[in-house]
N, C-alpha and C positions, 0 to 999 in steps of 0.2 A: 429692291436694291440688288446688289451683287450676291447677297446671301441666297436669294432664290435661284440665281444662275448656277450656284454650286450644285443644285439638284437638276436644273434643266440641261446643263452641259452633258452629264452622263446619260440622262434620259434620252437625249437626242443623238448622242455620238458614240456611246460605249456599247460595242457589240459583244466583245468577250473580255478584253483586258486593257486597262489604261495605266499609264505611268504618271506619277506626280513627283515634283521636287518639293520636299518638305522644308520650307524656309521660314516658317512661322505659323502663328495662330490661324491666319486666313487660309493658308495652304492646307493646314490640318483639317479645318472645317470643310474645305472642298473635298479632301480625300474621304472624310467620313461619309459624305453624301454619295460619293461615287461607289462606295462599297455596297450600297443597296442595289446596284445595277450590274455588277460584274466583278471580276478580279481586279485588284488594284495593287500595283507595284510601286513601292517607294524607291524611286530610282536613285535618289541621293538625299541627304539630310544634313542640316547644320545644327540639329537639336543638341548634339553633344557639347556645344559651347553656347547654349542658350540663344542660338540663331544670330550670333554676332559676326557671322561671315557667310559667304555664298559658296555652295559646293562647286567644285571645278573638276575637270578631267574625269567625269563619270561616264560610264558606258550606258547607252540607251538601247534596250532590247528592241530589235526590229519588228517584233510581232505585236507591238502595242497598237491599239486603235488610235491613240493620241498620247502626247506628253503635255501635261498641264504645268504651267509655271505662274508664279506671282511675281510680277516684274519689280514691284517696290513693296517693301515690308515696313509699314508705318511704325509699328511698335518698336522694332529693333534698329531701324535706320540703315537697312541694306537695300541696294538697288542694282538691277542689271541695266547698265547704260548702253548696251548694244544688244541687238536681236541675236538670239542663239541660232546656230546651225545644227539641226538634228535630223536623223534619218527617218523620222516618222512625222505624222501630222502634229502640228504645234498649236496649242491653245494657250492664250495669255490673259490672265486677270490683270488689267491695267487700271484698276479703280483709282489708284492714287498718283499715277504719273503720266496718264494719257495727255497728249498735247504739250508735254514739257520737253519733247525732243522729236526729231523725225523718226518715224517707224517704217520699216520695210514691211508693209502689210502683206505682201506676196508670200512672206515666210510663214504666215499663220493661216490656219483654217478657220480660226475663230479668235476674235479679240472682244473682251467684254469688260464691264465694270459699272460700279455705281458712279454717279456723276458729281457727287458732292465735294470733290476735292478740286479738280482743275476744269470742270466743265459747267456745272450748274449747282443747284441746291438739291437736297435730298428729295426723292420722290420720282426720279426717272433714271433709267439705265441706258447704256449704249451697248449694242452688239453688232459686230461686223462678222459676217459669215460668208464663206465661199459656197456658192449655190450647189456645187457638185457633191458636197459632203452631207447634205441632208437626205433623209429617206433611206439610209443604209441600215438602220436598226429595224428589226422585225416586230418589236413590241408595240402594243397599242399605247399611244401617248395622249393623255387628256388634252382636249382642244386648247386650253389656255396655256399649257406648258409645251406645246409644239411650236417650234420656231417658224414652221411653214405657215401657221395660222397668221402670225403677225406680219410676215413678208407679204402674203396675199392681200392683207387688209391695209397695207401701208402704215403699220404700227398703230392702227385705229380700230382694232377688233373690239376693244372696249373703250369707254370714255377716257381719253388721254388726259394726263395731268398738265393742263395748259400752261400754268405759270412756270413750272420747272423746265418745260420744253422751250418756252419763249426765252427764259433766262439763258438756256444753253445757246440759243441762236444769237443772242446779244453778246455772249461771251466769245463765241466763235468769230463774230464780227470784230470784236475787240482784238483777239489774237491776230487775225488777218491784218487789221489796220496797223498793228504794232510789229509787223515783220514776220508773222507766221511762226511755225514751230521752230525754225532755225533760230529766230531771235529769242524765243522762249528758252531754248537750250542754252544760249549764250548767257542770258540773264541768270538762269539756274546755276550755272557754273560760277558766275561772278558772286552770287549770294553765298553759295556754299564755300567758296574759297575764303571769303571774308570771315565767316563764322568758324569754319574748321581751323583757319589760320590762328585765330585767337585761342581756340580750345587747345591747340597743340603748343602754343606759346605760354599760356597762362599757367603759373605754378599750382593754382588751386584745382584745375579741371583736367579731365582726360576724356577723350572720345571712347565710346563703347565699342566701336567698330575699328579695329586696328589696321586692317588692310585698306589702303586708300582707294583702291579701285572698286571696293565693295560699298563704300560710303554713299549713302543716299543724298541726292541733292534736294529731295523733297522734305525729308524728316531727319534733322541733325540731332542725334542723341548723344548726351554727355552726362557725366557724373562728376562729383567732387572727388579728388584723390583721397585715398584712405585716411591720410593724416589730417584731412580737413572735413571728413564726413559729417562731423557734428555741426557744420555750418550750413547744412542743407536748408533747413527751415529759415534761417536768417537770410540766405541768399534769395530764396523765393520771395520773402517779404521785401527785401531790398529792391529786387527787380520789379516787383509789382508796383511799389511806390514810385518807380521811375517810368511807369507806363507800359511795362511788358505784360502781355496777355497770353495766356494759354501755353506757358512754357513748362508746365509740370509734365514729367514723363508719364507714360501709360502705367496704370496700376500694376501690371504684371512685371514691370522691370524697374520702376521708380526712376529716380534721377530727373533729368530735364530733357526737353525735346523742343527744338525750334523748327516748327513746320514752315517751310518756305515754298509754298505753292505759287503758281504763276502770278497771282495778285500781290504777293509780298513784294515790297519795295526794297531796293538796295539800301535806302536810308533807314528802313526799319532794322535791317541786319546790322548796320553800323551802330545804331542806337543800342542794340543788345551787346555788341562788342564793347562799347564805351561803358556800359553798365558793368560788364565783367571786369574791365580794367579798374574801374572805381572800387569794386568790391575787393579786388586783389590788393589795391593800395591800402585798404583798411586792415589787411591781415598779413 
């Protein structure tokens, strides 16, 4: 999965110094691995407010080998909806929002991620790399951890996980047949507008990400307002009884999380909204 890429990225690309945007747990894990291979600069961080916003207007040192970003932060519900313009090589962990919008791949030297959100099931990863960035490091890289190994062998250096790869193919066919990433982005916005609209309207709830431009379309995080906090377990039971699945927030932050990946239907989002309205009427 992408967790191994946290190690492989600096193994293959970090010569002296790399920069990381610290926007959550997954970014921190990536930074930790990179420190084994060279100097790591925390270019910007939103840790001061428990990662409920995305850093802006930060300066990127021009002597970095690369800047690493996590485009969507599943635990906290923040997402970069546009590709960043930076003066150094850019590497993006797009594990949880790949294929949910058009991406200008030319802006990145590497895009990677686990497939189990918007592409396939767990067990396969995707990596997009510019050929010219490989081979710059002088260190010896173990064969299996060297991206050049997998490029030379067409991603079949070792026995490939056939079912996850085939599932990815079928999912890509589905995306293409349904209008491509442009259509996926339109649907993502529609779903997000439906759920965020109710969160902002409903007296019981509030979103955990206040800045609208930082709000994730993939992971919509919300909590009960302080005066209704004691209703958390009741709402979870209420929603579960009405067919809602997987809405409990991550254990690190609590609350609730409506994950709206490509396969989520608009009707499913509307069902959650109706559930929230019903619960509000009770209280």
